[in-house]
Each structure stands twice: as C-alpha cells, then as structure tokens.
mmCIF file of the N, C-alpha and C atoms, coordinates in Angstrom:
data_MODEL
# 
_entry.id   MODEL 
# 
loop_
_atom_site.group_PDB 
_atom_site.id 
_atom_site.type_symbol 
_atom_site.label_atom_id 
_atom_site.label_alt_id 
_atom_site.label_comp_id 
_atom_site.label_asym_id 
_atom_site.label_entity_id 
_atom_site.label_seq_id 
_atom_site.pdbx_PDB_ins_code 
_atom_site.Cartn_x 
_atom_site.Cartn_y 
_atom_site.Cartn_z 
_atom_site.occupancy 
_atom_site.B_iso_or_equiv 
_atom_site.pdbx_formal_charge 
_atom_site.auth_seq_id 
_atom_site.auth_comp_id 
_atom_site.auth_asym_id 
_atom_site.auth_atom_id 
_atom_site.pdbx_PDB_model_num 
ATOM 1   N N  . MET A 1 1  ? -39.146 -7.753  -50.913 1.00 0.00 ? 1  MET A N  1 
ATOM 2   C CA . MET A 1 1  ? -38.840 -6.991  -49.720 1.00 0.00 ? 1  MET A CA 1 
ATOM 3   C C  . MET A 1 1  ? -39.303 -7.789  -48.510 1.00 0.00 ? 1  MET A C  1 
ATOM 4   N N  . ASN A 1 2  ? -38.482 -7.799  -47.478 1.00 0.00 ? 2  ASN A N  1 
ATOM 5   C CA . ASN A 1 2  ? -38.778 -8.550  -46.262 1.00 0.00 ? 2  ASN A CA 1 
ATOM 6   C C  . ASN A 1 2  ? -39.411 -7.624  -45.226 1.00 0.00 ? 2  ASN A C  1 
ATOM 7   N N  . TYR A 1 3  ? -40.726 -7.696  -45.077 1.00 0.00 ? 3  TYR A N  1 
ATOM 8   C CA . TYR A 1 3  ? -41.432 -6.794  -44.175 1.00 0.00 ? 3  TYR A CA 1 
ATOM 9   C C  . TYR A 1 3  ? -41.242 -7.147  -42.698 1.00 0.00 ? 3  TYR A C  1 
ATOM 10  N N  . ASP A 1 4  ? -40.707 -8.330  -42.418 1.00 0.00 ? 4  ASP A N  1 
ATOM 11  C CA . ASP A 1 4  ? -40.434 -8.738  -41.037 1.00 0.00 ? 4  ASP A CA 1 
ATOM 12  C C  . ASP A 1 4  ? -39.015 -8.387  -40.614 1.00 0.00 ? 4  ASP A C  1 
ATOM 13  N N  . SER A 1 5  ? -38.267 -7.764  -41.477 1.00 0.00 ? 5  SER A N  1 
ATOM 14  C CA . SER A 1 5  ? -36.864 -7.441  -41.214 1.00 0.00 ? 5  SER A CA 1 
ATOM 15  C C  . SER A 1 5  ? -36.724 -6.413  -40.089 1.00 0.00 ? 5  SER A C  1 
ATOM 16  N N  . PRO A 1 6  ? -35.745 -6.625  -39.183 1.00 0.00 ? 6  PRO A N  1 
ATOM 17  C CA . PRO A 1 6  ? -35.486 -5.612  -38.158 1.00 0.00 ? 6  PRO A CA 1 
ATOM 18  C C  . PRO A 1 6  ? -34.898 -4.329  -38.758 1.00 0.00 ? 6  PRO A C  1 
ATOM 19  N N  . PHE A 1 7  ? -34.548 -4.387  -40.032 1.00 0.00 ? 7  PHE A N  1 
ATOM 20  C CA . PHE A 1 7  ? -33.950 -3.238  -40.706 1.00 0.00 ? 7  PHE A CA 1 
ATOM 21  C C  . PHE A 1 7  ? -34.959 -2.440  -41.535 1.00 0.00 ? 7  PHE A C  1 
ATOM 22  N N  . MET A 1 8  ? -36.213 -2.885  -41.558 1.00 0.00 ? 8  MET A N  1 
ATOM 23  C CA . MET A 1 8  ? -37.248 -2.212  -42.346 1.00 0.00 ? 8  MET A CA 1 
ATOM 24  C C  . MET A 1 8  ? -37.346 -0.736  -41.957 1.00 0.00 ? 8  MET A C  1 
ATOM 25  N N  . GLY A 1 9  ? -37.167 0.138   -42.938 1.00 0.00 ? 9  GLY A N  1 
ATOM 26  C CA . GLY A 1 9  ? -37.284 1.571   -42.716 1.00 0.00 ? 9  GLY A CA 1 
ATOM 27  C C  . GLY A 1 9  ? -36.106 2.224   -42.010 1.00 0.00 ? 9  GLY A C  1 
ATOM 28  N N  . LYS A 1 10 ? -35.064 1.471   -41.727 1.00 0.00 ? 10 LYS A N  1 
ATOM 29  C CA . LYS A 1 10 ? -33.903 1.996   -41.004 1.00 0.00 ? 10 LYS A CA 1 
ATOM 30  C C  . LYS A 1 10 ? -32.853 2.520   -41.982 1.00 0.00 ? 10 LYS A C  1 
ATOM 31  N N  . SER A 1 11 ? -32.131 3.555   -41.556 1.00 0.00 ? 11 SER A N  1 
ATOM 32  C CA . SER A 1 11 ? -31.018 4.100   -42.346 1.00 0.00 ? 11 SER A CA 1 
ATOM 33  C C  . SER A 1 11 ? -29.745 3.397   -41.892 1.00 0.00 ? 11 SER A C  1 
ATOM 34  N N  . ILE A 1 12 ? -29.027 2.833   -42.861 1.00 0.00 ? 12 ILE A N  1 
ATOM 35  C CA . ILE A 1 12 ? -27.852 2.041   -42.533 1.00 0.00 ? 12 ILE A CA 1 
ATOM 36  C C  . ILE A 1 12 ? -26.670 2.469   -43.399 1.00 0.00 ? 12 ILE A C  1 
ATOM 37  N N  . ALA A 1 13 ? -25.547 2.724   -42.734 1.00 0.00 ? 13 ALA A N  1 
ATOM 38  C CA . ALA A 1 13 ? -24.297 3.057   -43.421 1.00 0.00 ? 13 ALA A CA 1 
ATOM 39  C C  . ALA A 1 13 ? -23.326 1.887   -43.259 1.00 0.00 ? 13 ALA A C  1 
ATOM 40  N N  . VAL A 1 14 ? -22.324 1.864   -44.108 1.00 0.00 ? 14 VAL A N  1 
ATOM 41  C CA . VAL A 1 14 ? -21.300 0.821   -44.068 1.00 0.00 ? 14 VAL A CA 1 
ATOM 42  C C  . VAL A 1 14 ? -19.940 1.500   -44.085 1.00 0.00 ? 14 VAL A C  1 
ATOM 43  N N  . THR A 1 15 ? -19.011 0.966   -43.293 1.00 0.00 ? 15 THR A N  1 
ATOM 44  C CA . THR A 1 15 ? -17.643 1.475   -43.328 1.00 0.00 ? 15 THR A CA 1 
ATOM 45  C C  . THR A 1 15 ? -16.667 0.319   -43.342 1.00 0.00 ? 15 THR A C  1 
ATOM 46  N N  . GLY A 1 16 ? -15.571 0.489   -44.032 1.00 0.00 ? 16 GLY A N  1 
ATOM 47  C CA . GLY A 1 16 ? -14.550 -0.554  -44.111 1.00 0.00 ? 16 GLY A CA 1 
ATOM 48  C C  . GLY A 1 16 ? -14.856 -1.581  -45.190 1.00 0.00 ? 16 GLY A C  1 
ATOM 49  N N  . LYS A 1 17 ? -13.961 -2.551  -45.297 1.00 0.00 ? 17 LYS A N  1 
ATOM 50  C CA . LYS A 1 17 ? -14.093 -3.602  -46.304 1.00 0.00 ? 17 LYS A CA 1 
ATOM 51  C C  . LYS A 1 17 ? -14.861 -4.780  -45.711 1.00 0.00 ? 17 LYS A C  1 
ATOM 52  N N  . LEU A 1 18 ? -15.930 -5.172  -46.377 1.00 0.00 ? 18 LEU A N  1 
ATOM 53  C CA . LEU A 1 18 ? -16.713 -6.318  -45.937 1.00 0.00 ? 18 LEU A CA 1 
ATOM 54  C C  . LEU A 1 18 ? -16.182 -7.586  -46.589 1.00 0.00 ? 18 LEU A C  1 
ATOM 55  N N  . ASN A 1 19 ? -16.276 -8.695  -45.873 1.00 0.00 ? 19 ASN A N  1 
ATOM 56  C CA . ASN A 1 19 ? -15.779 -9.973  -46.394 1.00 0.00 ? 19 ASN A CA 1 
ATOM 57  C C  . ASN A 1 19 ? -16.759 -10.636 -47.349 1.00 0.00 ? 19 ASN A C  1 
ATOM 58  N N  . SER A 1 20 ? -18.048 -10.492 -47.080 1.00 0.00 ? 20 SER A N  1 
ATOM 59  C CA . SER A 1 20 ? -19.061 -11.232 -47.836 1.00 0.00 ? 20 SER A CA 1 
ATOM 60  C C  . SER A 1 20 ? -19.771 -10.428 -48.922 1.00 0.00 ? 20 SER A C  1 
ATOM 61  N N  . TYR A 1 21 ? -19.520 -9.126  -48.957 1.00 0.00 ? 21 TYR A N  1 
ATOM 62  C CA . TYR A 1 21 ? -20.254 -8.266  -49.887 1.00 0.00 ? 21 TYR A CA 1 
ATOM 63  C C  . TYR A 1 21 ? -19.343 -7.228  -50.533 1.00 0.00 ? 21 TYR A C  1 
ATOM 64  N N  . THR A 1 22 ? -19.650 -6.912  -51.788 1.00 0.00 ? 22 THR A N  1 
ATOM 65  C CA . THR A 1 22 ? -19.084 -5.712  -52.403 1.00 0.00 ? 22 THR A CA 1 
ATOM 66  C C  . THR A 1 22 ? -20.009 -4.563  -51.996 1.00 0.00 ? 22 THR A C  1 
ATOM 67  N N  . ARG A 1 23 ? -19.648 -3.353  -52.312 1.00 0.00 ? 23 ARG A N  1 
ATOM 68  C CA . ARG A 1 23 ? -20.512 -2.201  -51.983 1.00 0.00 ? 23 ARG A CA 1 
ATOM 69  C C  . ARG A 1 23 ? -21.873 -2.331  -52.668 1.00 0.00 ? 23 ARG A C  1 
ATOM 70  N N  . SER A 1 24 ? -21.882 -2.712  -53.918 1.00 0.00 ? 24 SER A N  1 
ATOM 71  C CA . SER A 1 24 ? -23.168 -2.819  -54.622 1.00 0.00 ? 24 SER A CA 1 
ATOM 72  C C  . SER A 1 24 ? -23.997 -3.984  -54.071 1.00 0.00 ? 24 SER A C  1 
ATOM 73  N N  . GLU A 1 25 ? -23.350 -5.063  -53.647 1.00 0.00 ? 25 GLU A N  1 
ATOM 74  C CA . GLU A 1 25 ? -24.080 -6.193  -53.077 1.00 0.00 ? 25 GLU A CA 1 
ATOM 75  C C  . GLU A 1 25 ? -24.698 -5.848  -51.726 1.00 0.00 ? 25 GLU A C  1 
ATOM 76  N N  . ILE A 1 26 ? -23.975 -5.136  -50.879 1.00 0.00 ? 26 ILE A N  1 
ATOM 77  C CA . ILE A 1 26 ? -24.535 -4.778  -49.565 1.00 0.00 ? 26 ILE A CA 1 
ATOM 78  C C  . ILE A 1 26 ? -25.675 -3.777  -49.733 1.00 0.00 ? 26 ILE A C  1 
ATOM 79  N N  . LYS A 1 27 ? -25.530 -2.875  -50.692 1.00 0.00 ? 27 LYS A N  1 
ATOM 80  C CA . LYS A 1 27 ? -26.613 -1.925  -50.959 1.00 0.00 ? 27 LYS A CA 1 
ATOM 81  C C  . LYS A 1 27 ? -27.862 -2.673  -51.412 1.00 0.00 ? 27 LYS A C  1 
ATOM 82  N N  . ALA A 1 28 ? -27.697 -3.632  -52.317 1.00 0.00 ? 28 ALA A N  1 
ATOM 83  C CA . ALA A 1 28 ? -28.827 -4.418  -52.804 1.00 0.00 ? 28 ALA A CA 1 
ATOM 84  C C  . ALA A 1 28 ? -29.453 -5.221  -51.664 1.00 0.00 ? 28 ALA A C  1 
ATOM 85  N N  . ARG A 1 29 ? -28.626 -5.788  -50.793 1.00 0.00 ? 29 ARG A N  1 
ATOM 86  C CA . ARG A 1 29 ? -29.133 -6.577  -49.663 1.00 0.00 ? 29 ARG A CA 1 
ATOM 87  C C  . ARG A 1 29 ? -29.927 -5.686  -48.696 1.00 0.00 ? 29 ARG A C  1 
ATOM 88  N N  . LEU A 1 30 ? -29.408 -4.502  -48.421 1.00 0.00 ? 30 LEU A N  1 
ATOM 89  C CA . LEU A 1 30 ? -30.110 -3.578  -47.536 1.00 0.00 ? 30 LEU A CA 1 
ATOM 90  C C  . LEU A 1 30 ? -31.469 -3.190  -48.115 1.00 0.00 ? 30 LEU A C  1 
ATOM 91  N N  . LEU A 1 31 ? -31.505 -2.902  -49.401 1.00 0.00 ? 31 LEU A N  1 
ATOM 92  C CA . LEU A 1 31 ? -32.770 -2.553  -50.055 1.00 0.00 ? 31 LEU A CA 1 
ATOM 93  C C  . LEU A 1 31 ? -33.752 -3.721  -49.991 1.00 0.00 ? 31 LEU A C  1 
ATOM 94  N N  . GLU A 1 32 ? -33.237 -4.930  -50.173 1.00 0.00 ? 32 GLU A N  1 
ATOM 95  C CA . GLU A 1 32 ? -34.041 -6.143  -50.094 1.00 0.00 ? 32 GLU A CA 1 
ATOM 96  C C  . GLU A 1 32 ? -34.691 -6.282  -48.703 1.00 0.00 ? 32 GLU A C  1 
ATOM 97  N N  . LEU A 1 33 ? -33.968 -5.837  -47.686 1.00 0.00 ? 33 LEU A N  1 
ATOM 98  C CA . LEU A 1 33 ? -34.446 -5.916  -46.301 1.00 0.00 ? 33 LEU A CA 1 
ATOM 99  C C  . LEU A 1 33 ? -35.323 -4.723  -45.907 1.00 0.00 ? 33 LEU A C  1 
ATOM 100 N N  . GLY A 1 34 ? -35.542 -3.812  -46.846 1.00 0.00 ? 34 GLY A N  1 
ATOM 101 C CA . GLY A 1 34 ? -36.386 -2.659  -46.577 1.00 0.00 ? 34 GLY A CA 1 
ATOM 102 C C  . GLY A 1 34 ? -35.660 -1.498  -45.920 1.00 0.00 ? 34 GLY A C  1 
ATOM 103 N N  . ALA A 1 35 ? -34.341 -1.559  -45.886 1.00 0.00 ? 35 ALA A N  1 
ATOM 104 C CA . ALA A 1 35 ? -33.538 -0.498  -45.270 1.00 0.00 ? 35 ALA A CA 1 
ATOM 105 C C  . ALA A 1 35 ? -33.230 0.595   -46.290 1.00 0.00 ? 35 ALA A C  1 
ATOM 106 N N  . ARG A 1 36 ? -32.753 1.728   -45.775 1.00 0.00 ? 36 ARG A N  1 
ATOM 107 C CA . ARG A 1 36 ? -32.301 2.830   -46.620 1.00 0.00 ? 36 ARG A CA 1 
ATOM 108 C C  . ARG A 1 36 ? -30.785 2.921   -46.492 1.00 0.00 ? 36 ARG A C  1 
ATOM 109 N N  . PRO A 1 37 ? -30.046 2.476   -47.501 1.00 0.00 ? 37 PRO A N  1 
ATOM 110 C CA . PRO A 1 37 ? -28.582 2.621   -47.446 1.00 0.00 ? 37 PRO A CA 1 
ATOM 111 C C  . PRO A 1 37 ? -28.215 4.103   -47.514 1.00 0.00 ? 37 PRO A C  1 
ATOM 112 N N  . VAL A 1 38 ? -27.318 4.533   -46.636 1.00 0.00 ? 38 VAL A N  1 
ATOM 113 C CA . VAL A 1 38 ? -26.862 5.922   -46.639 1.00 0.00 ? 38 VAL A CA 1 
ATOM 114 C C  . VAL A 1 38 ? -25.345 5.945   -46.713 1.00 0.00 ? 38 VAL A C  1 
ATOM 115 N N  . SER A 1 39 ? -24.808 7.020   -47.269 1.00 0.00 ? 39 SER A N  1 
ATOM 116 C CA . SER A 1 39 ? -23.360 7.110   -47.427 1.00 0.00 ? 39 SER A CA 1 
ATOM 117 C C  . SER A 1 39 ? -22.701 7.950   -46.339 1.00 0.00 ? 39 SER A C  1 
ATOM 118 N N  . LYS A 1 40 ? -23.512 8.720   -45.614 1.00 0.00 ? 40 LYS A N  1 
ATOM 119 C CA . LYS A 1 40 ? -22.959 9.577   -44.566 1.00 0.00 ? 40 LYS A CA 1 
ATOM 120 C C  . LYS A 1 40 ? -23.626 9.274   -43.235 1.00 0.00 ? 40 LYS A C  1 
ATOM 121 N N  . ILE A 1 41 ? -22.876 9.482   -42.171 1.00 0.00 ? 41 ILE A N  1 
ATOM 122 C CA . ILE A 1 41 ? -23.387 9.292   -40.818 1.00 0.00 ? 41 ILE A CA 1 
ATOM 123 C C  . ILE A 1 41 ? -24.030 10.601  -40.345 1.00 0.00 ? 41 ILE A C  1 
ATOM 124 N N  . SER A 1 42 ? -25.233 10.483  -39.802 1.00 0.00 ? 42 SER A N  1 
ATOM 125 C CA . SER A 1 42 ? -25.898 11.639  -39.201 1.00 0.00 ? 42 SER A CA 1 
ATOM 126 C C  . SER A 1 42 ? -26.702 11.138  -38.012 1.00 0.00 ? 42 SER A C  1 
ATOM 127 N N  . LYS A 1 43 ? -27.320 12.049  -37.311 1.00 0.00 ? 43 LYS A N  1 
ATOM 128 C CA . LYS A 1 43 ? -28.128 11.642  -36.160 1.00 0.00 ? 43 LYS A CA 1 
ATOM 129 C C  . LYS A 1 43 ? -29.327 10.801  -36.595 1.00 0.00 ? 43 LYS A C  1 
ATOM 130 N N  . ARG A 1 44 ? -29.636 10.811  -37.872 1.00 0.00 ? 44 ARG A N  1 
ATOM 131 C CA . ARG A 1 44 ? -30.746 10.008  -38.399 1.00 0.00 ? 44 ARG A CA 1 
ATOM 132 C C  . ARG A 1 44 ? -30.330 8.597   -38.804 1.00 0.00 ? 44 ARG A C  1 
ATOM 133 N N  . THR A 1 45 ? -29.037 8.302   -38.747 1.00 0.00 ? 45 THR A N  1 
ATOM 134 C CA . THR A 1 45 ? -28.550 6.965   -39.101 1.00 0.00 ? 45 THR A CA 1 
ATOM 135 C C  . THR A 1 45 ? -28.876 6.008   -37.958 1.00 0.00 ? 45 THR A C  1 
ATOM 136 N N  . ASP A 1 46 ? -29.444 4.855   -38.292 1.00 0.00 ? 46 ASP A N  1 
ATOM 137 C CA . ASP A 1 46 ? -29.836 3.882   -37.267 1.00 0.00 ? 46 ASP A CA 1 
ATOM 138 C C  . ASP A 1 46 ? -28.731 2.875   -36.961 1.00 0.00 ? 46 ASP A C  1 
ATOM 139 N N  . TYR A 1 47 ? -28.030 2.420   -38.001 1.00 0.00 ? 47 TYR A N  1 
ATOM 140 C CA . TYR A 1 47 ? -26.986 1.408   -37.823 1.00 0.00 ? 47 TYR A CA 1 
ATOM 141 C C  . TYR A 1 47 ? -25.772 1.727   -38.686 1.00 0.00 ? 47 TYR A C  1 
ATOM 142 N N  . LEU A 1 48 ? -24.619 1.263   -38.217 1.00 0.00 ? 48 LEU A N  1 
ATOM 143 C CA . LEU A 1 48 ? -23.395 1.281   -39.014 1.00 0.00 ? 48 LEU A CA 1 
ATOM 144 C C  . LEU A 1 48 ? -22.884 -0.148  -39.058 1.00 0.00 ? 48 LEU A C  1 
ATOM 145 N N  . ILE A 1 49 ? -22.711 -0.677  -40.265 1.00 0.00 ? 49 ILE A N  1 
ATOM 146 C CA . ILE A 1 49 ? -22.121 -2.005  -40.430 1.00 0.00 ? 49 ILE A CA 1 
ATOM 147 C C  . ILE A 1 49 ? -20.624 -1.811  -40.557 1.00 0.00 ? 49 ILE A C  1 
ATOM 148 N N  . LEU A 1 50 ? -19.887 -2.483  -39.697 1.00 0.00 ? 50 LEU A N  1 
ATOM 149 C CA . LEU A 1 50 ? -18.455 -2.272  -39.556 1.00 0.00 ? 50 LEU A CA 1 
ATOM 150 C C  . LEU A 1 50 ? -17.659 -3.362  -40.261 1.00 0.00 ? 50 LEU A C  1 
ATOM 151 N N  . GLY A 1 51 ? -16.846 -2.946  -41.224 1.00 0.00 ? 51 GLY A N  1 
ATOM 152 C CA . GLY A 1 51 ? -15.952 -3.862  -41.913 1.00 0.00 ? 51 GLY A CA 1 
ATOM 153 C C  . GLY A 1 51 ? -14.523 -3.657  -41.445 1.00 0.00 ? 51 GLY A C  1 
ATOM 154 N N  . GLU A 1 52 ? -13.593 -4.297  -42.133 1.00 0.00 ? 52 GLU A N  1 
ATOM 155 C CA . GLU A 1 52 ? -12.166 -4.173  -41.810 1.00 0.00 ? 52 GLU A CA 1 
ATOM 156 C C  . GLU A 1 52 ? -11.650 -2.789  -42.207 1.00 0.00 ? 52 GLU A C  1 
ATOM 157 N N  . ARG A 1 53 ? -10.744 -2.268  -41.418 1.00 0.00 ? 53 ARG A N  1 
ATOM 158 C CA . ARG A 1 53 ? -10.125 -0.960  -41.650 1.00 0.00 ? 53 ARG A CA 1 
ATOM 159 C C  . ARG A 1 53 ? -11.169 0.140   -41.837 1.00 0.00 ? 53 ARG A C  1 
ATOM 160 N N  . PRO A 1 54 ? -12.013 0.353   -40.825 1.00 0.00 ? 54 PRO A N  1 
ATOM 161 C CA . PRO A 1 54 ? -13.054 1.378   -40.938 1.00 0.00 ? 54 PRO A CA 1 
ATOM 162 C C  . PRO A 1 54 ? -12.460 2.774   -41.031 1.00 0.00 ? 54 PRO A C  1 
ATOM 163 N N  . GLY A 1 55 ? -13.226 3.663   -41.600 1.00 0.00 ? 55 GLY A N  1 
ATOM 164 C CA . GLY A 1 55 ? -12.787 5.046   -41.763 1.00 0.00 ? 55 GLY A CA 1 
ATOM 165 C C  . GLY A 1 55 ? -13.415 5.963   -40.733 1.00 0.00 ? 55 GLY A C  1 
ATOM 166 N N  . SER A 1 56 ? -13.547 7.203   -41.112 1.00 0.00 ? 56 SER A N  1 
ATOM 167 C CA . SER A 1 56 ? -14.045 8.238   -40.200 1.00 0.00 ? 56 SER A CA 1 
ATOM 168 C C  . SER A 1 56 ? -15.510 8.047   -39.817 1.00 0.00 ? 56 SER A C  1 
ATOM 169 N N  . LYS A 1 57 ? -16.251 7.250   -40.578 1.00 0.00 ? 57 LYS A N  1 
ATOM 170 C CA . LYS A 1 57 ? -17.651 7.003   -40.233 1.00 0.00 ? 57 LYS A CA 1 
ATOM 171 C C  . LYS A 1 57 ? -17.756 6.361   -38.845 1.00 0.00 ? 57 LYS A C  1 
ATOM 172 N N  . LEU A 1 58 ? -16.793 5.522   -38.492 1.00 0.00 ? 58 LEU A N  1 
ATOM 173 C CA . LEU A 1 58 ? -16.821 4.871   -37.180 1.00 0.00 ? 58 LEU A CA 1 
ATOM 174 C C  . LEU A 1 58 ? -16.706 5.897   -36.062 1.00 0.00 ? 58 LEU A C  1 
ATOM 175 N N  . VAL A 1 59 ? -15.795 6.831   -36.200 1.00 0.00 ? 59 VAL A N  1 
ATOM 176 C CA . VAL A 1 59 ? -15.598 7.864   -35.178 1.00 0.00 ? 59 VAL A CA 1 
ATOM 177 C C  . VAL A 1 59 ? -16.883 8.673   -35.001 1.00 0.00 ? 59 VAL A C  1 
ATOM 178 N N  . LYS A 1 60 ? -17.480 9.056   -36.118 1.00 0.00 ? 60 LYS A N  1 
ATOM 179 C CA . LYS A 1 60 ? -18.706 9.853   -36.057 1.00 0.00 ? 60 LYS A CA 1 
ATOM 180 C C  . LYS A 1 60 ? -19.862 9.045   -35.461 1.00 0.00 ? 60 LYS A C  1 
ATOM 181 N N  . ALA A 1 61 ? -19.959 7.771   -35.829 1.00 0.00 ? 61 ALA A N  1 
ATOM 182 C CA . ALA A 1 61 ? -21.022 6.916   -35.300 1.00 0.00 ? 61 ALA A CA 1 
ATOM 183 C C  . ALA A 1 61 ? -20.883 6.746   -33.789 1.00 0.00 ? 61 ALA A C  1 
ATOM 184 N N  . LEU A 1 62 ? -19.660 6.587   -33.324 1.00 0.00 ? 62 LEU A N  1 
ATOM 185 C CA . LEU A 1 62 ? -19.427 6.463   -31.883 1.00 0.00 ? 62 LEU A CA 1 
ATOM 186 C C  . LEU A 1 62 ? -19.833 7.752   -31.164 1.00 0.00 ? 62 LEU A C  1 
ATOM 187 N N  . ALA A 1 63 ? -19.480 8.876   -31.738 1.00 0.00 ? 63 ALA A N  1 
ATOM 188 C CA . ALA A 1 63 ? -19.818 10.166  -31.134 1.00 0.00 ? 63 ALA A CA 1 
ATOM 189 C C  . ALA A 1 63 ? -21.331 10.373  -31.065 1.00 0.00 ? 63 ALA A C  1 
ATOM 190 N N  . LEU A 1 64 ? -22.049 9.878   -32.075 1.00 0.00 ? 64 LEU A N  1 
ATOM 191 C CA . LEU A 1 64 ? -23.506 10.038  -32.128 1.00 0.00 ? 64 LEU A CA 1 
ATOM 192 C C  . LEU A 1 64 ? -24.253 8.880   -31.459 1.00 0.00 ? 64 LEU A C  1 
ATOM 193 N N  . LYS A 1 65 ? -23.496 7.926   -30.915 1.00 0.00 ? 65 LYS A N  1 
ATOM 194 C CA . LYS A 1 65 ? -24.079 6.764   -30.232 1.00 0.00 ? 65 LYS A CA 1 
ATOM 195 C C  . LYS A 1 65 ? -24.993 5.938   -31.147 1.00 0.00 ? 65 LYS A C  1 
ATOM 196 N N  . ILE A 1 66 ? -24.538 5.747   -32.376 1.00 0.00 ? 66 ILE A N  1 
ATOM 197 C CA . ILE A 1 66 ? -25.267 4.935   -33.348 1.00 0.00 ? 66 ILE A CA 1 
ATOM 198 C C  . ILE A 1 66 ? -24.920 3.467   -33.105 1.00 0.00 ? 66 ILE A C  1 
ATOM 199 N N  . THR A 1 67 ? -25.883 2.595   -33.252 1.00 0.00 ? 67 THR A N  1 
ATOM 200 C CA . THR A 1 67 ? -25.657 1.164   -33.072 1.00 0.00 ? 67 THR A CA 1 
ATOM 201 C C  . THR A 1 67 ? -24.716 0.654   -34.153 1.00 0.00 ? 67 THR A C  1 
ATOM 202 N N  . ILE A 1 68 ? -23.645 -0.010  -33.716 1.00 0.00 ? 68 ILE A N  1 
ATOM 203 C CA . ILE A 1 68 ? -22.637 -0.526  -34.637 1.00 0.00 ? 68 ILE A CA 1 
ATOM 204 C C  . ILE A 1 68 ? -22.753 -2.040  -34.671 1.00 0.00 ? 68 ILE A C  1 
ATOM 205 N N  . LEU A 1 69 ? -22.850 -2.576  -35.884 1.00 0.00 ? 69 LEU A N  1 
ATOM 206 C CA . LEU A 1 69 ? -22.963 -4.018  -36.083 1.00 0.00 ? 69 LEU A CA 1 
ATOM 207 C C  . LEU A 1 69 ? -21.754 -4.536  -36.835 1.00 0.00 ? 69 LEU A C  1 
ATOM 208 N N  . SER A 1 70 ? -21.241 -5.680  -36.408 1.00 0.00 ? 70 SER A N  1 
ATOM 209 C CA . SER A 1 70 ? -20.224 -6.352  -37.210 1.00 0.00 ? 70 SER A CA 1 
ATOM 210 C C  . SER A 1 70 ? -20.940 -6.957  -38.418 1.00 0.00 ? 70 SER A C  1 
ATOM 211 N N  . GLU A 1 71 ? -20.176 -7.351  -39.405 1.00 0.00 ? 71 GLU A N  1 
ATOM 212 C CA . GLU A 1 71 ? -20.776 -7.987  -40.574 1.00 0.00 ? 71 GLU A CA 1 
ATOM 213 C C  . GLU A 1 71 ? -21.523 -9.255  -40.154 1.00 0.00 ? 71 GLU A C  1 
ATOM 214 N N  . ARG A 1 72 ? -20.961 -9.981  -39.221 1.00 0.00 ? 72 ARG A N  1 
ATOM 215 C CA . ARG A 1 72 ? -21.589 -11.223 -38.734 1.00 0.00 ? 72 ARG A CA 1 
ATOM 216 C C  . ARG A 1 72 ? -22.905 -10.924 -38.016 1.00 0.00 ? 72 ARG A C  1 
ATOM 217 N N  . GLU A 1 73 ? -22.915 -9.902  -37.164 1.00 0.00 ? 73 GLU A N  1 
ATOM 218 C CA . GLU A 1 73 ? -24.149 -9.519  -36.472 1.00 0.00 ? 73 GLU A CA 1 
ATOM 219 C C  . GLU A 1 73 ? -25.226 -9.120  -37.469 1.00 0.00 ? 73 GLU A C  1 
ATOM 220 N N  . PHE A 1 74 ? -24.822 -8.371  -38.496 1.00 0.00 ? 74 PHE A N  1 
ATOM 221 C CA . PHE A 1 74 ? -25.775 -7.988  -39.543 1.00 0.00 ? 74 PHE A CA 1 
ATOM 222 C C  . PHE A 1 74 ? -26.363 -9.215  -40.210 1.00 0.00 ? 74 PHE A C  1 
ATOM 223 N N  . GLU A 1 75 ? -25.508 -10.169 -40.571 1.00 0.00 ? 75 GLU A N  1 
ATOM 224 C CA . GLU A 1 75 ? -25.975 -11.378 -41.253 1.00 0.00 ? 75 GLU A CA 1 
ATOM 225 C C  . GLU A 1 75 ? -26.927 -12.175 -40.361 1.00 0.00 ? 75 GLU A C  1 
ATOM 226 N N  . GLU A 1 76 ? -26.612 -12.282 -39.073 1.00 0.00 ? 76 GLU A N  1 
ATOM 227 C CA . GLU A 1 76 ? -27.476 -13.019 -38.157 1.00 0.00 ? 76 GLU A CA 1 
ATOM 228 C C  . GLU A 1 76 ? -28.841 -12.334 -38.011 1.00 0.00 ? 76 GLU A C  1 
ATOM 229 N N  . MET A 1 77 ? -28.842 -11.021 -37.920 1.00 0.00 ? 77 MET A N  1 
ATOM 230 C CA . MET A 1 77 ? -30.100 -10.283 -37.777 1.00 0.00 ? 77 MET A CA 1 
ATOM 231 C C  . MET A 1 77 ? -30.926 -10.305 -39.058 1.00 0.00 ? 77 MET A C  1 
ATOM 232 N N  . SER A 1 78 ? -30.284 -10.457 -40.202 1.00 0.00 ? 78 SER A N  1 
ATOM 233 C CA . SER A 1 78 ? -31.000 -10.365 -41.477 1.00 0.00 ? 78 SER A CA 1 
ATOM 234 C C  . SER A 1 78 ? -31.520 -11.719 -41.988 1.00 0.00 ? 78 SER A C  1 
ATOM 235 N N  . ARG A 1 79 ? -31.342 -12.751 -41.208 1.00 0.00 ? 79 ARG A N  1 
ATOM 236 C CA . ARG A 1 79 ? -31.840 -14.082 -41.626 1.00 0.00 ? 79 ARG A CA 1 
ATOM 237 C C  . ARG A 1 79 ? -33.330 -14.173 -41.499 1.00 0.00 ? 79 ARG A C  1 
# 
C-alpha cells in the first residue's frame, strides 16, 4: 500500500471503458494506492475516473461537483 498516495482513504468510482485497465485491474490499482473503489456516485465520492463512453455516473458526478480525472490524470497522480 502506498501511504504517500494522494488517493489514500479516498472513494473513487470509474465510468466508461479505460484503455490501460480492465475493471478488476483498476480496482486492484486503487486498493494498492489506499483508495476505496466504489460502484456508485454519492456525495461521499471523492473522484471519478473517466473512460471512453461514460455512463450516467458522469452526469451525477457533475451534479455533485465531484472531481473528475481522465485516465491519464489518474496515472500521473498515482506515480
């Protein structure tokens, strides 16, 4: 677990198809970074990782003013 991660203790959802990860791989990566992968967007969600062809999670995240990261932004922050 990476205790210096900016994602430590954060709830993170994913929407759309990611280029570099399958669903199980992104979940494993988030856990490795100390994050809590979540499947639904709520006011407690800290980040949404945005893939291609996002679904309704994007609309809800925008309405709740949740920080949205591209896959590239996520990768840069998780180094």
